C-alpha positions, 0 to 999 in steps of 0.5 A: 594544268587542267582547264579551269584550274583555280590559281589564288592570286592573294597576298600570301597571308591571312587577315581578319575583316576587323583588320581590314576594317581597321586599315580602311578607317586609318586610311580614311582618318576617321572612325568606322562604326561597326556593329557586332552580330552573331555569326552567320552562315557561310562566315569566315573569321580569317581570309586568305588565299594560298598561292603555291600554285600561282608561284609555281605556274605563273611565277607570281609573287605578291608585290603590295603589302596589304596596307599599301593596297588598301590605301591605293584602293581608298585613293582610287575610291575617293577620286572616283566619288570626286569624279562622280560628284564634280560640283563638289570642290573637295572630297575629305575622307572623314566625309565620304566615310562617316556612315560606313558600318560593317559587322565583325564577320561579315564579308566586309560589305556595309549592311543595307 
C-alpha cells in the first residue's frame, strides 16, 4: 500500500445526521431541538465510509453498532461533564442536553 493511503474505519453502513440526533436524544433521555435550514455548500445528506480497504489490509471489522457507540459516547461525555463540574452532585441527561440545537443537514455540531 502506498504511503499516505486512506483507510476508512467506519461502521460499514450509512446513516443520516437526523438519525444520529435521534439516537443522541434517546440516549440523553430528552428532546433535542432542531432547526431546519437550507442545504449549505459541502453538506452531505447521508454519511458512511467504505471499509473494504481496512478489511483487506488490516483485517478490521466493525464491532460496535452505531446505537451502542452513540450510547457509549453520551455516557463518556456526561462523565466528563460531571468531572469538570465536580461541585455538582449529579448530572441529569436532560439538564446536560436541553439547549442542544442541530440543523438537519449540518455536520452534527450545534450552531453558535
